[in-house]
PLY file of the C-alpha trace (Angstrom):
ply
format ascii 1.0
element vertex 140
property float x
property float y
property float z
element edge 139
property int vertex1
property int vertex2
end_header
-0.01 0.00 0.00
1.42 3.39 -0.95
1.46 6.16 1.57
-0.17 9.47 0.78
2.18 12.44 0.83
1.98 14.64 3.90
0.20 17.93 3.30
2.48 20.94 2.79
3.10 23.57 5.41
2.98 27.25 4.43
6.80 27.55 4.53
7.15 24.48 2.29
4.53 25.92 -0.06
6.41 29.23 -0.28
9.66 27.46 -1.07
7.87 25.36 -3.73
6.37 28.49 -5.37
9.75 30.26 -5.53
11.49 27.15 -6.91
8.87 26.55 -9.60
8.67 30.20 -10.74
12.45 30.68 -10.51
12.99 27.59 -12.68
11.23 29.47 -15.52
13.42 32.53 -15.22
16.57 31.92 -13.16
17.76 35.55 -13.36
14.56 37.08 -11.90
14.59 38.42 -8.40
11.42 37.00 -6.83
9.71 37.40 -3.50
6.34 36.50 -2.03
4.24 39.47 -0.94
3.25 39.07 2.69
-0.41 40.15 2.31
-3.21 37.86 1.28
-1.63 34.49 2.05
-4.50 33.25 4.22
-4.97 29.53 4.45
-7.81 27.95 2.57
-9.15 24.38 2.49
-7.08 23.54 -0.57
-3.94 25.48 0.39
-2.83 29.06 -0.30
-2.81 31.83 -2.84
0.53 33.64 -3.10
1.22 37.02 -4.66
4.62 37.14 -6.35
6.74 40.28 -6.71
9.39 40.51 -9.38
12.07 43.12 -8.82
14.72 44.33 -11.22
14.43 44.87 -14.94
14.22 41.31 -16.11
13.16 40.69 -19.72
10.77 37.91 -18.62
9.13 39.89 -15.82
5.99 40.60 -17.84
5.46 36.86 -18.49
5.89 35.82 -14.86
2.73 34.85 -12.97
1.78 37.45 -10.38
-0.44 35.15 -8.41
-0.31 31.37 -7.90
-2.32 28.76 -6.02
-0.57 25.96 -4.13
-2.69 22.90 -3.45
-1.37 21.54 -0.16
-2.59 18.00 -0.89
-1.43 17.48 -4.51
1.56 19.89 -4.36
0.34 21.48 -7.63
1.33 25.07 -8.28
-1.33 26.69 -10.45
-1.10 30.03 -12.26
-3.34 31.79 -14.77
-2.52 33.62 -17.94
-5.68 35.68 -17.36
-5.55 38.61 -14.93
-8.08 37.47 -12.32
-8.38 39.35 -9.03
-7.49 37.17 -5.99
-11.06 36.35 -4.98
-12.09 35.46 -8.57
-8.91 33.34 -8.96
-9.84 31.37 -5.80
-13.54 31.09 -6.77
-12.72 29.71 -10.22
-10.19 27.21 -8.75
-12.62 26.04 -6.03
-15.34 25.58 -8.66
-12.99 23.47 -10.77
-12.06 21.37 -7.73
-15.70 20.83 -6.83
-16.58 19.84 -10.41
-13.63 17.48 -10.55
-14.63 15.82 -7.26
-18.22 15.48 -8.47
-17.17 13.81 -11.72
-14.74 11.49 -9.99
-17.50 10.37 -7.60
-19.36 9.05 -10.63
-16.47 7.00 -12.01
-18.01 3.58 -11.38
-20.84 4.01 -13.89
-23.71 3.91 -11.37
-25.29 6.93 -13.02
-28.91 7.44 -13.87
-29.80 6.62 -17.55
-30.00 10.22 -18.86
-26.37 10.88 -17.84
-24.70 10.86 -21.28
-27.28 13.23 -22.69
-26.89 15.73 -19.84
-23.14 15.95 -20.43
-23.36 16.00 -24.19
-21.59 19.14 -25.39
-20.39 20.17 -21.93
-16.75 20.93 -21.50
-14.50 18.81 -19.28
-12.99 20.26 -16.12
-9.61 20.44 -17.94
-11.15 22.34 -20.85
-12.80 24.81 -18.53
-9.54 25.29 -16.63
-7.71 25.99 -19.86
-10.47 28.45 -20.90
-9.92 30.31 -17.55
-6.20 30.59 -18.33
-5.15 28.11 -15.64
-1.91 26.19 -16.12
0.34 24.17 -13.87
3.87 25.24 -13.03
5.31 21.77 -12.95
8.56 20.63 -11.51
11.54 20.27 -13.83
13.25 16.95 -13.86
15.12 16.36 -10.59
12.90 18.77 -8.57
10.25 17.65 -6.18
0 1
1 2
2 3
3 4
4 5
5 6
6 7
7 8
8 9
9 10
10 11
11 12
12 13
13 14
14 15
15 16
16 17
17 18
18 19
19 20
20 21
21 22
22 23
23 24
24 25
25 26
26 27
27 28
28 29
29 30
30 31
31 32
32 33
33 34
34 35
35 36
36 37
37 38
38 39
39 40
40 41
41 42
42 43
43 44
44 45
45 46
46 47
47 48
48 49
49 50
50 51
51 52
52 53
53 54
54 55
55 56
56 57
57 58
58 59
59 60
60 61
61 62
62 63
63 64
64 65
65 66
66 67
67 68
68 69
69 70
70 71
71 72
72 73
73 74
74 75
75 76
76 77
77 78
78 79
79 80
80 81
81 82
82 83
83 84
84 85
85 86
86 87
87 88
88 89
89 90
90 91
91 92
92 93
93 94
94 95
95 96
96 97
97 98
98 99
99 100
100 101
101 102
102 103
103 104
104 105
105 106
106 107
107 108
108 109
109 110
110 111
111 112
112 113
113 114
114 115
115 116
116 117
117 118
118 119
119 120
120 121
121 122
122 123
123 124
124 125
125 126
126 127
127 128
128 129
129 130
130 131
131 132
132 133
133 134
134 135
135 136
136 137
137 138
138 139
């Protein structure tokens, strides 16, 4: 039986954010803004500050979500305010959990017709500009 990873602490989440963002632009001077890092059920939202005149500063995410359970670092190419960013992410999580609860096929007969033409959770995440800042090989 495999063990589930232990949920991240806030200091581990901050280090993870800086490592993932820094891996995209090693010359950038990054810091996490102290405000707005309140804990949520899924983890945290971090505001990132880029100092210096780096050529990639405009393409750096300004806000990221860290899921404490999955260790995912999520950013968005769209400029959502913090509350909207969280609201969209929580909606995607809820939809994903609802769909995974129906995996065994014990659905009512009209199921395929209700979902016909609806976008998947991944498609809706992409439409919202969400993307994962994944670890590079050798990182955790």
